[in-house]
C-alpha positions in Angstrom: -0.2 -0.2 0.1 1.6 3.7 -1.2 -0.7 5.8 0.0 0.1 7.8 3.6 -1.1 10.5 6.1 -1.5 13.9 4.4 -1.7 12.1 0.7 -3.9 14.0 -1.9 -6.5 10.9 -2.9 -9.4 10.4 -5.2 -12.4 8.6 -4.5 -13.2 6.2 -7.6 -16.0 4.5 -5.8 -19.1 4.8 -3.8 -21.2 7.5 -2.9 -18.3 10.0 -2.7 -16.8 9.2 -5.9 -15.2 11.9 -8.2 -14.5 13.7 -4.5 -11.2 14.4 -3.3 -9.8 14.5 0.2 -6.4 14.5 2.0 -6.1 10.7 3.7 -6.2 11.5 8.0 -5.3 7.9 8.9 -3.8 4.7 7.4 -5.6 1.4 8.8 -2.9 -1.2 6.8 -4.7 -3.8 9.0 -7.8 -3.5 7.2 -6.7 -2.3 4.3 -8.6 1.2 4.7 -8.3 4.7 4.9 -10.0 7.7 6.8 -10.1 10.7 4.3 -11.1 14.4 5.1 -15.3 14.8 4.3 -15.4 11.1 2.9 -17.9 8.7 3.9 -19.3 10.2 6.6 -22.1 9.3 8.9 -23.8 10.7 12.0 -22.7 9.3 15.4 -25.6 9.7 18.5 -24.1 10.9 21.4 -26.4 10.3 24.4 -26.0 13.0 26.9 -23.8 12.1 29.4 -21.1 15.0 32.4 -18.3 15.6 29.2 -21.4 16.6 26.7 -24.8 17.5 28.5 -25.8 18.2 25.1 -25.7 14.8 23.4 -27.1 15.0 19.5 -25.5 14.1 16.4 -21.9 14.5 16.0 -20.3 13.6 12.2 -17.5 12.2 11.2 -15.4 9.8 8.4 -16.0 6.1 8.1 -12.7 4.3 6.9 -12.4 3.8 2.7 -11.4 0.6 1.3 -8.1 1.3 -0.8 -8.8 -0.2 -3.4 -11.2 2.7 -4.3 -9.1 5.4 -3.8 -6.1 6.7 -6.4 -3.2 9.6 -5.2 -3.4 12.1 -7.2 -0.4 12.7 -9.6 1.3 16.2 -9.1 2.0 17.1 -12.4 -1.4 16.7 -14.0 -3.5 16.9 -11.0 -5.8 13.5 -12.3 -5.8 10.4 -10.5 -3.4 8.0 -11.4 -2.4 4.7 -10.9 1.4 4.8 -8.8 4.6 2.2 -9.6 8.1 2.0 -8.0 11.6 2.3 -9.8 15.2 3.1 -9.4 17.5 5.6 -10.5 20.8 5.0 -12.1 21.9 5.9 -8.4 19.9 3.1 -6.3 17.4 5.1 -5.1 13.9 4.0 -4.9 10.8 6.2 -5.7 7.1 5.6 -6.6 5.8 7.9 -9.8 2.5 8.1 -11.5 1.9 6.2 -14.1 0.4 8.5 -16.7 2.7 11.0 -16.6 5.8 9.5 -15.2 6.2 12.3 -12.2 8.1 11.6 -9.2 6.0 11.0 -6.5 8.4 10.5 -3.1 11.3 9.0 -2.8 11.1 5.3 -1.2 14.6 4.4 0.1 17.6 6.2 0.4 20.4 5.4 -2.4 21.4 1.6 -2.4 24.7 0.9 -4.0 23.3 -2.5 -5.0 20.5 -1.2 -7.4 22.8 1.2 -8.5 23.4 1.6 -12.4 27.2 1.4 -12.9 28.0 3.8 -16.4 
């Protein structure tokens, strides 16, 4: 899973299809992400000492990772991502559509460096 906290993603399926948001949490064990403003539900709260009013609290629920796509920094559109090694042995995450670099995944490793 290449999606991390604070990444900008687009929703590909579901009620919020077409919307974009920032990733708030990544739930690796469940293969889900929580995206800001996406998949909102109401949680009904009973009055208590902490919350004497009670009422309805709106909150985001997790969405499957397969239903979101990272945003390409160059074209500003949803894209699939891949990994590649640069000539110095650095591993990076890139956008398949434009080939733009999204982030560095590891430091230069001489084992993967191409000698020229």
